[in-house]
C-alpha positions in Angstrom: 19.4 2.3 -19.4 19.8 0.0 -16.3 17.2 0.2 -13.5 18.5 1.0 -10.0 16.7 0.4 -6.7 15.0 3.6 -5.5 15.7 2.9 -1.8 18.2 5.3 -0.3 21.6 3.7 0.2 20.8 0.6 -1.9 23.2 0.2 -4.8 21.4 -2.8 -6.5 21.0 -2.3 -10.2 19.5 -4.6 -12.8 22.5 -6.5 -14.1 23.9 -10.0 -14.5 25.4 -10.1 -11.0 22.1 -9.2 -9.3 20.2 -11.7 -11.6 22.7 -14.4 -10.5 22.0 -13.5 -6.9 18.3 -13.9 -7.4 17.5 -10.2 -6.8 14.4 -9.1 -8.7 13.2 -5.6 -9.4 9.6 -4.4 -9.1 8.1 -1.2 -10.6 6.0 1.1 -8.5 2.2 0.3 -8.8 0.2 2.4 -11.2 -2.7 2.7 -8.7 -2.2 6.0 -6.9 -3.1 4.7 -3.4 -0.7 1.8 -3.6 2.0 4.0 -5.3 1.7 6.5 -2.4 2.0 3.6 0.2 5.2 2.5 -1.5 6.6 6.1 -1.5 5.7 6.6 2.2 7.4 3.2 3.1 10.7 4.3 1.5 10.8 7.4 3.7 12.5 9.6 1.2 11.9 13.3 1.5 10.5 15.0 -1.7 10.7 11.7 -3.7 8.3 11.2 -6.5 8.7 7.9 -8.4 8.7 8.0 -12.2 7.5 5.4 -14.7 10.8 3.4 -14.5 11.3 3.6 -10.7 11.9 0.2 -9.1 12.5 -1.3 -5.7 14.6 -4.5 -5.5 13.5 -7.7 -3.8 15.8 -7.1 -0.8 13.3 -4.6 0.6 10.3 -7.0 0.7 9.5 -9.8 3.1 9.7 -13.4 1.8 5.9 -13.8 2.2 5.3 -10.8 -0.1 6.4 -12.9 -3.1 4.3 -15.2 -5.3 6.7 -17.8 -6.8 4.1 -20.1 -8.3 4.8 -19.1 -11.9 8.0 -18.8 -14.0 8.6 -15.2 -12.9 8.7 -13.8 -9.3 5.8 -11.6 -8.7 4.7 -9.5 -5.7 1.5 -10.5 -4.0 -1.4 -8.0 -4.1 -0.9 -5.3 -1.4 2.8 -6.0 -0.9 4.6 -2.9 0.4 8.4 -2.5 0.7 9.7 -2.9 4.3 11.6 -0.2 5.9 15.2 -0.3 4.6 17.2 -2.4 7.0 20.5 -0.7 6.3 19.1 2.7 7.6 18.0 1.2 11.0 21.2 -0.5 11.9 23.2 0.8 14.8 26.7 1.8 13.7 29.3 -0.6 14.8 32.2 0.4 17.1 35.4 1.2 15.3 38.2 -1.3 15.5 40.5 -0.7 18.4 43.7 1.2 17.7 46.9 -0.6 17.7 49.5 2.1 18.5 50.8 2.6 22.0 49.6 6.2 22.1 46.1 5.3 21.1 45.9 2.5 23.7 47.2 4.8 26.4 44.6 7.5 25.5 41.8 4.8 25.5 42.9 3.7 29.0 42.9 7.2 30.3 39.3 8.0 28.9 37.1 5.1 29.9 33.8 4.7 28.1 31.0 6.5 29.9 27.5 5.2 29.2 25.2 8.0 28.0 21.6 7.9 29.2 18.9 10.0 27.8 16.7 12.1 30.1 13.1 11.0 30.5 11.9 14.1 28.7 14.1 13.4 25.7 13.0 9.7 25.7 9.3 10.8 25.7 9.9 13.3 22.9 11.4 10.6 20.8 8.2 8.5 21.2 6.0 11.5 20.6 7.6 12.6 17.3 7.5 9.6 15.1 6.5 11.3 11.8 7.0 8.4 9.5 4.2 5.9 9.0 4.6 2.4 10.0 4.4 0.3 6.8 2.8 -2.7 8.5 -0.1 -0.5 9.9 -0.5 1.3 6.5 -0.6 -2.1 4.7 -3.2 -3.4 7.2 -5.4 -0.3 6.8 -5.0 -0.4 3.0 -6.1 -4.1 3.0 -9.1 -3.3 5.2 -10.1 -0.4 3.0 -9.9 -2.5 -0.1 -12.0 -5.2 1.5 -14.6 -2.6 2.5 -14.7 -1.1 -1.0 -15.2 -4.6 -2.5 -18.0 -5.2 0.0 -19.7 -1.9 -0.8 -19.4 -2.6 -4.6 -21.1 -6.0 -4.0 -23.9 -4.3 -2.0 -24.3 -1.7 -4.8 -24.6 -4.4 -7.5 -27.2 -6.3 -5.4 -29.2 -3.1 -4.8 -29.1 -2.3 -8.6 -30.3 -5.9 -9.3 -33.1 -5.6 -6.8 -34.2 -2.2 -8.3 -34.1 -3.7 -11.8 -36.3 -6.6 -10.7 -38.7 -4.3 -8.9 -39.1 -2.0 -11.9 -39.7 -5.0 -14.1 -42.4 -6.2 -11.7 -44.1 -2.8 -11.5 -44.0 -2.5 -15.3 -45.6 -5.9 -15.8 -48.3 -5.0 -13.2 -49.0 -1.8 -14.9 -49.4 -3.6 -18.3 -51.8 -6.1 -16.7 -53.9 -3.3 -15.2 -53.9 -1.5 -18.5 -55.0 -4.6 -20.5 -57.8 -5.1 -17.9 -58.9 -1.5 -18.4 -58.6 -0.9 -14.7 -56.0 1.9 -15.1 -57.3 5.3 -16.1 -55.2 7.7 -18.1 -54.9 10.1 -15.1 -53.8 7.2 -12.8 -51.3 6.0 -15.4 -49.8 9.5 -15.6 -49.4 9.6 -11.8 -47.8 6.2 -11.8 -45.4 7.1 -14.6 -44.5 10.3 -12.9 -43.8 8.6 -9.5 -42.0 5.5 -10.7 -40.1 7.1 -13.6 -41.4 4.3 -15.9 -43.0 5.3 -19.2 -44.8 2.6 -21.2 
């Protein structure tokens, strides 16, 4: 079964022609957060990608690709760009060639349409779709913060392990010198959670 690009209006499918053109196909990430970012970037209503869903390379920026190996791979954190074909302004139809059409066009000159200020403001206020660039930036920042917190957690656990080891060795020294009473030993064990 051939793979087709999940972007609305894109007819690219995995075949010999697209391979010859250098178009590559990339599966949706398995990570839920990244998968959701891709889904949002495609701006498809009620779309849920399945295991074989792909996006073709036409919907990524050139800097999103890692071409150092034999296969073309996406860089970490790459998100599809908004489909260009959906944002294009429709072109004007070709002028008619019949005399009647030319006469009608001459009688009805083009009148420029200008939106009212209220309508222009409402267009700015109601941008429901997320900006993929901002989402990508926030995702990268969040990933960096998670990595930093994981490093801090590892360091804290290492410090705790070293401190427990130090306390344990001090307790053993005090016990060997008969300075530690049984009652004091029980209190230390209770408070430190270390049982000798």
